[in-house]
Structure formats: C-alpha cells, structure tokens
C-alpha positions as CSV (number, residue, x, y, z in Angstrom):
1,M,0.0,0.0,0.0
2,L,1.3,3.4,-1.0
3,F,-0.2,5.2,2.0
4,D,-1.1,4.4,5.6
5,K,-4.6,3.2,6.4
6,Q,-5.7,6.6,7.8
7,T,-5.4,8.1,4.3
8,Y,-7.8,5.5,2.9
9,I,-10.2,6.0,5.8
10,E,-10.3,9.8,5.2
11,R,-10.8,9.3,1.5
12,R,-13.8,7.0,2.1
13,K,-15.2,9.3,4.8
14,L,-15.2,12.3,2.3
15,L,-16.8,10.1,-0.3
16,K,-19.6,9.1,2.1
17,E,-20.2,12.8,2.9
18,R,-20.4,13.7,-0.7
19,I,-22.8,10.9,-1.7
20,G,-25.1,11.4,1.4
21,S,-27.2,8.3,1.2
22,G,-27.6,4.8,-0.3
23,I,-24.9,2.2,-0.9
24,I,-21.6,2.8,-2.7
25,L,-20.4,-0.3,-4.5
26,L,-16.7,-0.1,-5.6
27,M,-15.7,-3.2,-7.6
28,G,-12.1,-4.3,-7.8
29,N,-10.8,-6.2,-10.8
30,N,-10.6,-9.9,-11.2
31,D,-7.8,-11.8,-12.9
32,S,-8.1,-11.9,-16.7
33,P,-7.2,-15.3,-18.1
34,A,-5.1,-15.4,-21.2
35,N,-5.9,-19.0,-22.3
36,Y,-6.9,-20.8,-19.1
37,P,-7.7,-19.6,-15.5
38,N,-4.3,-20.0,-14.0
39,N,-2.4,-18.3,-16.9
40,A,-3.6,-14.8,-16.5
41,Y,-2.5,-11.5,-17.9
42,R,-0.6,-9.3,-15.4
43,F,-3.1,-8.1,-12.8
44,R,-4.1,-4.5,-12.9
45,Q,-6.4,-3.3,-10.1
46,D,-9.2,-0.9,-10.8
47,S,-7.9,2.6,-10.2
48,S,-10.9,3.9,-8.2
49,F,-10.9,0.8,-6.0
50,L,-7.2,1.3,-5.5
51,Y,-7.6,4.9,-4.6
52,F,-10.1,4.2,-1.8
53,Y,-8.6,0.9,-0.5
54,G,-5.0,0.6,-1.6
55,L,-5.3,-3.1,-2.1
56,H,-3.8,-4.9,-5.1
57,R,-5.4,-8.3,-4.8
58,E,-7.8,-9.6,-7.4
59,G,-11.4,-10.6,-6.5
60,L,-12.2,-7.8,-4.0
61,A,-15.0,-5.2,-3.7
62,G,-15.8,-2.4,-1.4
63,V,-19.3,-1.7,0.1
64,I,-20.0,1.5,1.8
65,D,-23.5,1.6,3.4
66,V,-23.9,5.3,3.8
67,D,-27.3,5.1,5.5
68,N,-26.2,2.7,8.2
69,D,-22.6,4.0,8.4
70,T,-21.2,0.5,7.7
71,E,-18.3,-0.6,5.5
72,F,-17.3,-4.0,4.2
73,L,-14.4,-5.4,2.3
74,V,-15.7,-8.2,0.2
75,G,-13.6,-11.1,-0.9
76,D,-12.7,-14.7,-0.4
77,D,-9.7,-16.2,1.4
78,I,-7.5,-18.4,-0.8
79,E,-7.8,-22.2,-0.4
80,I,-5.1,-24.7,0.1
81,E,-4.8,-25.5,-3.6
82,D,-4.3,-21.9,-4.4
83,I,-1.2,-21.6,-2.2
84,V,0.7,-23.6,-4.8
85,W,0.1,-20.7,-7.2
86,F,0.2,-17.7,-4.9
87,G,2.1,-18.7,-1.8
88,S,1.1,-17.4,1.6
89,V,-1.0,-14.2,1.2
90,D,-3.0,-12.0,3.6
91,S,-6.5,-13.0,4.6
92,V,-9.4,-10.8,3.6
93,A,-9.6,-9.7,7.3
94,D,-5.9,-8.8,7.3
95,M,-6.3,-6.7,4.1
96,A,-9.4,-5.0,5.6
97,A,-7.4,-4.1,8.7
98,K,-4.7,-2.5,6.5
99,A,-7.3,-0.4,4.6
100,G,-9.1,0.6,7.9
101,V,-12.2,-1.4,7.2
102,A,-13.8,-3.1,10.2
103,K,-16.0,-5.7,8.6
104,T,-15.6,-8.3,5.8
105,M,-18.0,-10.3,3.7
106,P,-17.5,-13.3,1.4
107,M,-18.1,-12.7,-2.3
108,K,-21.0,-15.1,-2.4
109,A,-22.9,-12.9,0.1
110,L,-22.5,-9.7,-1.8
111,S,-25.3,-10.3,-4.3
112,D,-27.9,-11.0,-1.6
113,Y,-26.8,-7.9,0.4
114,I,-27.2,-5.6,-2.6
115,K,-30.5,-7.2,-3.6
116,K,-31.9,-6.7,-0.1
117,A,-30.7,-3.1,0.1
118,K,-32.3,-2.4,-3.3
119,A,-35.5,-4.0,-2.2
120,S,-35.6,-1.8,0.9
121,G,-35.4,1.3,-1.2
122,Q,-31.7,2.1,-0.9
123,R,-30.0,3.4,-4.0
124,I,-27.0,1.5,-5.3
125,H,-24.3,3.8,-6.5
126,F,-21.7,2.2,-8.9
127,L,-19.2,3.5,-11.4
128,P,-19.5,2.6,-15.2
129,P,-17.9,-0.8,-15.5
130,Y,-15.5,-1.5,-18.3
131,R,-14.7,-5.2,-17.9
132,H,-17.3,-7.8,-19.0
133,D,-16.9,-10.0,-15.9
134,I,-17.7,-7.0,-13.7
135,M,-20.7,-6.2,-15.8
136,I,-22.0,-9.7,-15.3
137,Q,-21.5,-9.4,-11.5
138,I,-23.4,-6.1,-11.4
139,M,-26.2,-7.6,-13.5
140,D,-26.4,-10.5,-11.0
141,M,-26.7,-8.1,-8.1
142,T,-28.9,-5.3,-9.6
143,G,-30.7,-6.9,-12.5
144,I,-29.3,-4.2,-14.8
145,H,-28.3,-5.6,-18.2
146,P,-24.7,-4.7,-19.2
147,S,-26.0,-2.7,-22.2
148,Q,-27.8,-0.4,-19.7
149,Q,-25.1,-0.1,-17.0
150,R,-23.3,3.0,-18.3
151,E,-26.6,4.9,-18.2
152,A,-27.5,3.4,-14.8
153,A,-24.2,4.3,-13.2
154,S,-24.4,6.9,-10.5
155,V,-23.6,10.4,-11.8
156,E,-23.2,11.6,-8.2
157,L,-20.6,8.9,-7.5
158,I,-18.8,9.6,-10.8
159,K,-18.5,13.3,-10.0
160,A,-17.5,12.7,-6.4
161,V,-14.7,10.3,-7.4
162,I,-13.4,12.7,-10.1
163,D,-13.4,15.6,-7.6
164,Q,-11.3,13.6,-5.1
165,R,-8.9,11.9,-7.5
166,A,-8.2,15.1,-9.5
167,V,-6.5,16.6,-6.5
168,K,-3.1,14.9,-5.9
169,S,-1.3,14.6,-2.6
170,Q,2.4,15.1,-2.3
171,G,2.9,11.3,-2.2
172,E,0.9,10.9,-5.4
173,I,2.9,13.6,-7.1
174,E,6.1,11.9,-6.2
175,E,4.9,8.6,-7.6
176,I,3.9,10.3,-10.8
177,E,7.3,11.9,-11.0
178,R,8.9,8.5,-10.6
179,A,6.8,7.2,-13.6
180,C,7.9,10.3,-15.6
181,A,11.5,9.7,-14.8
182,I,11.2,6.1,-16.1
183,G,9.3,7.4,-19.1
184,Y,12.1,9.9,-19.8
185,E,14.6,7.1,-20.0
186,M,12.3,5.1,-22.3
187,H,11.9,8.0,-24.7
188,T,15.6,9.1,-24.7
189,T,16.5,5.4,-25.5
190,A,14.0,5.4,-28.4
191,M,15.6,8.6,-29.7
192,K,19.1,7.1,-29.6
193,M,17.9,4.0,-31.4
194,C,16.0,5.9,-34.1
195,R,18.2,5.2,-37.1
196,E,17.8,3.6,-40.5
197,G,17.5,-0.2,-40.4
198,V,16.4,-0.6,-36.8
199,T,12.9,-2.0,-36.6
200,E,9.9,-0.6,-34.8
201,Q,9.7,-3.8,-32.7
202,E,13.3,-3.6,-31.6
203,I,12.7,-0.1,-30.2
204,A,9.4,-1.1,-28.6
205,G,11.0,-4.1,-27.0
206,R,13.9,-2.1,-25.6
207,I,11.7,0.6,-24.0
208,S,9.4,-2.0,-22.6
209,G,12.4,-3.7,-21.0
210,I,13.4,-0.4,-19.3
211,A,10.0,-0.3,-17.6
212,S,10.4,-3.9,-16.6
213,S,13.9,-3.4,-15.2
214,Y,12.3,-1.0,-12.6
215,G,9.7,-3.6,-11.7
216,C,7.1,-1.6,-13.6
217,M,5.2,-2.0,-16.8
218,V,4.3,0.2,-19.7
219,S,1.2,2.3,-19.0
220,F,-0.4,1.1,-22.3
221,P,0.9,-0.8,-25.4
222,S,3.6,1.4,-26.7
223,I,2.9,3.2,-30.1
224,V,6.2,3.0,-31.9
225,T,5.8,3.6,-35.6
226,M,6.6,5.5,-38.8
227,H,2.9,5.7,-39.4
228,G,2.0,8.5,-37.0
229,E,-1.2,9.2,-38.9
230,I,-2.7,6.0,-37.4
231,M,-3.8,6.7,-33.8
232,H,-2.8,3.3,-32.5
233,G,0.0,2.3,-34.8
234,Y,1.6,-0.6,-32.9
235,P,5.2,-1.6,-33.7
236,S,5.8,-3.8,-36.7
237,P,8.9,-5.6,-38.0
238,R,9.4,-2.7,-40.5
239,P,12.9,-1.3,-40.5
240,L,13.1,2.5,-40.1
241,E,13.6,4.4,-43.3
242,A,15.8,7.5,-43.7
243,G,14.0,10.7,-44.4
244,R,10.8,9.7,-42.6
245,L,9.5,10.6,-39.2
246,F,9.3,8.3,-36.3
247,L,6.6,8.6,-33.5
248,C,7.0,7.2,-30.0
249,D,4.0,7.4,-27.7
250,A,4.9,5.5,-24.5
251,G,5.0,5.7,-20.8
252,A,5.7,3.8,-17.6
253,E,3.3,2.6,-14.9
254,T,4.6,2.1,-11.4
255,N,3.6,-0.7,-9.1
256,E,1.2,1.7,-7.4
257,N,-0.4,2.2,-10.9
258,Y,0.6,5.9,-11.4
259,C,1.5,6.5,-15.0
260,S,3.5,8.7,-17.4
261,D,2.4,9.2,-21.0
262,N,4.4,11.2,-23.5
263,T,4.5,11.4,-27.3
264,R,7.5,12.5,-29.3
265,T,8.2,12.7,-33.0
266,M,11.8,12.5,-34.4
267,P,13.5,12.4,-37.8
268,I,14.9,9.0,-38.6
269,S,17.7,10.6,-40.7
270,G,18.8,12.6,-37.6
271,R,17.7,15.9,-39.2
272,F,14.3,17.3,-40.2
273,T,13.7,18.3,-43.7
274,Q,12.6,21.9,-44.1
275,R,8.9,20.9,-44.4
276,Q,9.2,18.6,-41.4
277,R,10.8,21.3,-39.3
278,E,8.1,23.8,-40.2
279,I,5.3,21.4,-39.2
280,Y,7.1,20.3,-36.1
281,S,7.6,23.9,-35.0
282,I,3.9,24.7,-35.5
283,V,2.9,21.7,-33.3
284,E,5.5,22.5,-30.7
285,E,4.3,26.1,-30.5
286,C,0.7,25.0,-30.1
287,H,1.8,22.5,-27.4
288,D,3.7,25.1,-25.4
289,Y,0.9,27.7,-25.8
290,A,-1.6,25.1,-24.3
291,L,0.6,24.7,-21.3
292,T,0.8,28.5,-20.5
C-alpha cells in the first residue's frame, strides 16, 4: 500500500459525505485469463478501488453503506490448492485491517446484500464498468443488463470520485514523477535507437524492457511507428527508413499504478527536412501555448 490506512479512511469518509445516502459499490478487478484460468495477464487493479482501499489483490470489492454508516471489504480467502500458485497471502480480514475497514463479507454474500438493500429502497451507487466479468457481476446483483449499466451508473458517484482523484497529494505527485523519470529514460533510449535499419519492434522491446527493469510495466501498449497518422500504430517488423518521421507514444506505470504518457516525434535521418521542421515547430508552439 502506498499510504497508511488513515489516508484511505479519510478518502472514504469524504466520499460518504459527498454521496449522502444509499450504498456505494466499488468493484475491484478480477484476474483476466489469457488462455486458461491460472495463466492470467498481469493483474491490474481498478484505479478507483485502489484509490479508496490501496489493495492490489484480485477478486475484491468495497461496500460503503452510507445510510447505516457501515463498511465491508468483500472477498474470499484463498484455499489450500491456491497456495501452490500464490504462496502465503494475507487473509481478507488482514487486508481489511490494512485499509481501515472493520467488517468483511464473502463474495457469495454480496449479491444478496445488494438485492436486499435495493428492495428496501436504498439506491445502489456504482461506477461505469469496463470489464465484462464485472458487468455480469453487477447484473447478477442489480438486475441491470450490461448494455444499460453505463446509463444506470451513479452520476453523483462519478462526480465525487473525479473531484477527489483530481487533487493529488504530495505522495501521489512523487509517484507520478517516478513514472515520468522512467518514461524519460524510455523516450531518450528510443531517440538514440532511431536510425535507419532498426525495426519498430526492436525499439518497442527495448523501452518495454526499461520499464520492466524498474519492476514496472508500460502504462499502455507502446505506439512505436513510422505511421504517426494511425492513432494506435503498434510496432511492426518494418525497418526504419531514412528521411521519414518516427513517432514514439509511450509511458511507464509504477507498481502503485501511477503513470506517465508522452508522445515525441523525431527524424529517422537525424535531421528534419525543411517541411518537417516547419510542421514540427507549429505543433511544438501549439503545445507550449496550451501549457501556458
């Protein structure tokens, strides 16, 4: 956890005050299998759940019952057979204590809890889901079909979360600066490698390795390409060609999931042509003006 538990307690307290009534449901992410359940992609926690609880484990959810001033951390303890895969990990109760939550609930009890609350007239506040497994969970709890969940999401909760997360603490700023420093190394490495004959994939692999060497990951699939006109031009085995421009849109994501994201364009020949320089200067001037 990046911060002490009091930080997360205060964040949730402020959220409760802003929402005022009902139940706040904050879903953490589950593992996302690549080709079978125990071979999953690298886990990435939901950012809003992480902001309010600081817990990186999969299969968790947070319930804040504003009306009854009660909070639960929802999740299941691992079983003996899971220890082979994960080793010894904290129990749900231990994780709850670290986040400053007094009560826990098994995942199988969450649906009944939400259904009863909804039947009693309590409003269920949730954020727009973006993963299909979470959409299915929300449908099981609320009866709202995935196609209708974005419209049904709580506008009050969305605005409250944005207002809180938009203001960064000093600790958060330091973590963002760490991501920026790693991103700087990634981009300067790409600039040094940007020469005729080197492939887009070589550069993408090298800068991804820089992030990994710090125990981090790239903040999104790196866009490393000569085809800057394509918004998501992912790296190919094409060798770089002299006289063309090379675009690198990349960043690093720290273990606490704070990210950097920068885009730079550079001449493969080492020098801009006159027309390239003119266009580059116009874009640079617009960029600098927007920051003033």
